[in-house]
C-alpha positions as CSV (number, residue, x, y, z in Angstrom):
1,M,0.0,0.0,0.0
2,A,1.2,3.5,-0.9
3,K,1.4,6.9,0.9
4,V,-0.5,9.1,-1.5
5,A,-2.1,12.6,-1.7
6,F,-5.1,13.6,-3.9
7,L,-5.4,17.3,-5.0
8,G,-8.8,18.3,-6.2
9,L,-12.2,16.8,-5.0
10,G,-14.6,17.8,-7.8
11,V,-17.1,15.4,-9.3
12,M,-14.1,13.3,-10.7
13,G,-11.6,13.6,-8.0
14,F,-13.8,12.9,-4.9
15,P,-14.6,9.4,-5.9
16,M,-11.2,8.9,-7.5
17,A,-9.6,9.6,-4.1
18,G,-12.3,7.4,-2.5
19,H,-11.3,4.3,-4.5
20,L,-7.6,4.9,-3.4
21,A,-8.8,4.8,0.2
22,A,-10.9,1.9,-0.3
23,K,-8.1,-0.1,-1.7
24,G,-6.2,0.5,1.5
25,H,-3.8,3.3,0.5
26,D,-2.8,6.0,3.1
27,V,-4.6,9.1,1.5
28,V,-4.2,12.8,2.3
29,V,-6.6,15.1,0.4
30,Y,-6.6,18.7,-0.4
31,N,-9.2,20.9,-2.1
32,R,-9.4,24.7,-2.5
33,T,-12.6,24.8,-0.6
34,F,-11.6,23.0,2.6
35,A,-15.1,22.1,3.6
36,K,-15.0,19.7,0.6
37,A,-12.0,18.0,1.9
38,E,-13.7,17.6,5.3
39,A,-16.7,16.1,3.6
40,W,-14.4,13.6,1.9
41,T,-12.8,12.7,5.2
42,A,-16.2,12.2,6.8
43,K,-17.0,9.5,4.1
44,H,-13.6,8.0,3.6
45,K,-10.5,6.8,5.7
46,G,-7.9,9.6,5.3
47,T,-7.0,13.0,6.4
48,A,-7.4,16.6,4.9
49,A,-4.6,19.1,4.4
50,K,-4.8,23.0,4.1
51,T,-2.3,23.4,1.3
52,P,-1.0,21.3,-1.7
53,K,2.4,21.4,0.0
54,E,1.0,20.0,3.3
55,A,-0.8,17.3,1.5
56,A,2.2,16.2,-0.5
57,A,4.7,16.2,2.3
58,G,5.8,12.5,2.8
59,R,3.8,11.1,0.0
60,E,5.2,8.7,-2.5
61,I,2.6,9.6,-5.3
62,V,0.6,12.9,-5.5
63,F,-2.4,12.7,-7.7
64,C,-4.0,15.8,-9.1
65,C,-7.4,16.4,-10.8
66,V,-8.4,20.0,-11.2
67,G,-9.7,22.3,-13.9
68,N,-7.3,23.6,-16.4
69,D,-3.6,24.7,-16.9
70,N,-3.8,27.5,-14.5
71,D,-5.4,25.3,-11.8
72,V,-2.7,22.8,-12.3
73,R,0.0,25.5,-11.8
74,A,-1.8,26.8,-8.8
75,V,-1.7,23.5,-7.0
76,V,1.7,22.2,-8.1
77,T,4.0,25.2,-8.1
78,G,4.7,28.1,-5.8
79,E,5.7,28.0,-2.1
80,N,2.6,26.2,-1.1
81,G,2.4,24.0,-4.2
82,A,2.8,20.2,-4.2
83,F,6.4,20.4,-5.7
84,A,7.4,22.4,-2.5
85,G,6.4,19.4,-0.3
86,M,7.6,16.5,-2.5
87,A,10.9,14.8,-2.1
88,P,13.2,13.6,-4.9
89,G,12.1,10.1,-6.1
90,T,8.4,10.9,-5.8
91,I,5.7,11.1,-8.5
92,L,3.2,13.6,-9.5
93,F,0.4,11.8,-11.4
94,D,-1.9,14.6,-13.0
95,N,-5.3,13.3,-14.1
96,T,-6.3,16.8,-15.1
97,T,-7.4,17.3,-18.8
98,A,-5.1,20.2,-19.8
99,S,-2.7,21.2,-22.5
100,A,0.5,19.3,-23.7
101,D,2.4,22.4,-22.9
102,I,1.7,22.4,-19.2
103,A,2.6,18.7,-19.0
104,R,5.9,19.3,-20.6
105,E,6.5,22.4,-18.5
106,L,5.8,20.6,-15.2
107,H,7.8,17.5,-16.4
108,A,10.8,19.8,-16.9
109,E,10.4,21.6,-13.6
110,G,9.9,18.2,-11.8
111,K,13.2,17.0,-13.3
112,K,15.1,19.8,-11.8
113,R,13.8,18.7,-8.4
114,G,14.2,15.0,-8.8
115,I,10.6,14.5,-9.1
116,D,8.8,12.6,-11.8
117,F,5.7,14.0,-13.6
118,I,3.2,12.0,-15.6
119,D,0.4,13.6,-17.5
120,A,-2.5,11.2,-17.1
121,P,-5.9,12.6,-18.3
122,V,-8.9,10.3,-18.0
123,S,-11.9,9.3,-19.8
124,G,-15.2,7.8,-18.6
125,G,-16.9,10.7,-16.9
126,Q,-18.3,11.0,-13.6
127,A,-19.9,7.6,-13.9
128,G,-16.5,6.1,-14.6
129,A,-14.9,7.9,-11.7
130,E,-17.6,6.7,-9.3
131,N,-17.5,3.1,-10.6
132,G,-13.6,3.0,-10.7
133,Q,-13.7,2.4,-14.4
134,L,-11.8,5.2,-15.9
135,T,-9.5,4.9,-19.0
136,V,-6.1,6.7,-18.3
137,M,-3.9,8.0,-21.1
138,C,-0.3,8.7,-19.8
139,G,2.8,10.6,-21.0
140,G,6.0,10.3,-19.1
141,E,8.8,7.9,-18.5
142,Q,8.5,4.1,-18.1
143,A,9.9,3.6,-14.5
144,P,7.7,6.0,-12.7
145,F,4.7,4.9,-14.8
146,D,5.4,1.3,-13.7
147,K,5.6,2.5,-10.1
148,A,2.2,4.5,-10.1
149,K,0.2,2.2,-12.4
150,P,-0.7,-0.4,-9.7
151,V,-1.9,2.3,-7.3
152,A,-3.9,4.2,-10.0
153,D,-5.5,0.9,-10.9
154,A,-7.7,1.6,-7.9
155,Y,-9.9,3.9,-10.0
156,S,-9.2,2.6,-13.5
157,R,-10.0,-0.2,-15.9
158,A,-7.2,0.6,-18.4
159,I,-4.0,2.7,-18.0
160,T,-1.7,3.0,-21.0
161,L,1.7,4.9,-21.3
162,I,1.5,6.5,-24.8
163,G,4.9,8.0,-24.9
164,G,6.9,11.0,-23.6
165,P,5.7,14.1,-21.7
166,G,2.5,15.6,-23.2
167,T,1.4,12.5,-25.1
168,G,-1.3,11.6,-22.5
169,Q,-2.9,15.0,-23.1
170,L,-2.6,14.8,-26.9
171,T,-4.3,11.4,-26.7
172,K,-7.1,12.8,-24.6
173,M,-7.6,15.6,-27.2
174,M,-8.1,12.9,-29.8
175,N,-10.5,11.1,-27.5
176,Q,-12.6,14.3,-27.2
177,M,-12.4,15.1,-30.8
178,C,-13.8,11.6,-31.7
179,I,-16.7,12.0,-29.0
180,A,-17.8,15.3,-30.6
181,G,-18.1,13.8,-34.0
182,I,-20.0,10.7,-32.7
183,V,-22.4,12.7,-30.6
184,Q,-23.4,15.0,-33.5
185,G,-23.9,12.2,-35.8
186,L,-26.0,10.5,-33.2
187,A,-28.0,13.5,-32.5
188,E,-28.9,14.1,-36.2
189,A,-29.8,10.3,-36.7
190,I,-32.1,10.4,-33.7
191,N,-33.7,13.6,-34.7
192,L,-34.5,12.1,-38.3
193,G,-35.9,9.0,-36.5
194,Q,-38.2,11.0,-34.3
195,R,-39.4,13.3,-37.1
196,S,-40.0,10.2,-39.2
197,G,-42.1,8.5,-36.4
198,L,-39.9,5.5,-36.0
199,D,-39.9,3.4,-32.9
200,L,-36.6,4.3,-31.5
201,E,-36.3,1.5,-29.1
202,K,-36.4,-0.9,-32.0
203,V,-34.2,1.2,-34.2
204,M,-31.4,1.4,-31.5
205,S,-31.8,-2.2,-30.8
206,A,-31.0,-2.9,-34.5
207,I,-28.3,-0.4,-35.2
208,S,-26.3,-0.8,-31.9
209,K,-25.5,-4.4,-33.0
210,G,-24.0,-3.2,-36.2
211,A,-21.1,-0.9,-37.3
212,A,-22.8,2.2,-35.9
213,Q,-22.4,0.9,-32.3
214,S,-20.6,3.2,-29.9
215,W,-20.4,3.9,-26.2
216,Q,-22.3,7.1,-26.8
217,M,-25.1,5.3,-28.6
218,E,-25.5,2.7,-25.8
219,N,-25.3,5.2,-22.9
220,R,-26.9,8.4,-24.3
221,W,-29.6,7.7,-26.9
222,K,-32.4,7.4,-24.3
223,A,-31.5,10.8,-22.8
224,M,-31.4,12.3,-26.3
225,V,-34.8,10.9,-27.2
226,E,-36.3,12.1,-23.8
227,G,-34.6,15.5,-23.9
228,K,-33.2,15.0,-20.3
229,F,-29.7,16.5,-20.0
230,E,-29.3,17.3,-16.4
231,F,-26.5,14.8,-15.7
232,G,-23.2,13.6,-17.0
233,F,-20.2,15.5,-18.7
234,A,-21.0,19.1,-18.9
235,V,-21.1,21.2,-22.0
236,D,-18.7,23.6,-20.4
237,W,-16.1,20.9,-19.8
238,M,-16.4,19.7,-23.4
239,R,-15.9,23.2,-24.8
240,K,-12.7,23.6,-22.6
241,D,-11.5,20.3,-24.0
242,L,-12.2,21.1,-27.6
243,G,-10.7,24.5,-27.2
244,I,-7.5,22.8,-26.2
245,A,-7.7,20.4,-29.1
246,I,-8.3,23.1,-31.7
247,A,-5.3,25.2,-30.4
248,E,-3.1,22.3,-30.6
249,A,-4.5,21.4,-34.1
250,N,-3.8,24.9,-35.2
251,R,-0.2,24.8,-33.9
252,A,0.3,21.4,-35.7
253,K,-1.4,22.8,-38.9
254,A,-3.8,19.9,-38.6
255,Q,-7.3,20.7,-40.1
256,V,-10.2,20.0,-37.7
257,P,-13.3,21.5,-39.5
258,L,-15.8,19.0,-38.0
259,V,-14.5,19.6,-34.4
260,A,-14.6,23.4,-34.9
261,L,-18.1,23.1,-36.2
262,V,-19.4,21.0,-33.2
263,D,-17.6,23.4,-30.8
264,Q,-19.9,26.1,-32.2
265,F,-22.9,24.0,-31.8
266,Y,-22.0,23.6,-28.1
267,A,-21.6,27.3,-27.9
268,R,-25.2,27.5,-29.0
269,V,-26.2,25.0,-26.3
270,Q,-24.5,27.2,-23.7
271,A,-26.5,30.3,-25.0
272,R,-29.7,28.3,-24.4
273,G,-28.7,27.8,-20.6
274,G,-27.2,24.4,-21.2
275,S,-23.7,25.1,-19.8
276,R,-24.1,22.1,-17.2
277,W,-26.1,19.8,-19.6
278,D,-24.5,16.6,-20.7
279,T,-22.7,16.7,-23.9
280,C,-25.5,14.7,-25.6
281,S,-27.6,17.9,-25.5
282,L,-26.6,18.7,-29.0
283,I,-29.8,17.2,-30.0
284,D,-31.7,20.0,-28.3
285,L,-30.6,22.2,-31.2
286,L,-32.4,19.9,-33.6
287,Q,-35.4,18.9,-31.6
288,K,-36.2,22.6,-31.0
289,A,-34.9,24.1,-34.2
């Protein structure tokens, strides 16, 4: 069992840290709002710290799952950041979906301190975090990855080292790009079926067993048909992720016309008040056109 810290107790981090504690690891948690850390310790075995530095002190692995690049810097760097409390030979395993730039930056800074940094964004959403079934895409070096993986297995169903620093984040960008296209296609198909008066139960039973099958189809078609979106992976989060992907694509001179279009569709969902709706709410633009 490992001595670990977990920084960030949002809808993803709270259950992820809980799985680590449930597996018997010695867990110290930190959250910007300390009441959330206290709520976690009331539910799980572990302790709460007032700063990332305090949480990281004496820990072998520090996990992190916050909002964006600036949030990662805020909890990792500075006099009260995690790096300030970590000893040489320890690992910072960052589950935040952020840019490849921040991953490379913190990997380089960690090296100066003798600390290993692994960018390890996750896929699977809130349900995956709660069920301990996340897919983790990692960038970094083999030895620290091999050390961290058995611990991170507590909240994961698959963990893959893709390559060097930043490659985990690049892989997550590709993941989100694929989802955006699939959800838009699914929304258009379901809208056609509804307007044509088809029995969607029968339709989905048929096409979900063929080449059109996808996780999104299996897990989101009912919500799309019913127009119920108050759950899941928020549109705000998807727009953040697609923004990162589009910026990286522009730098790589990779064309992403479909992703750019779907991003604008999500902007329209936000304008309708759907910022916290699940990403399958793209169909709302078609159902209420």
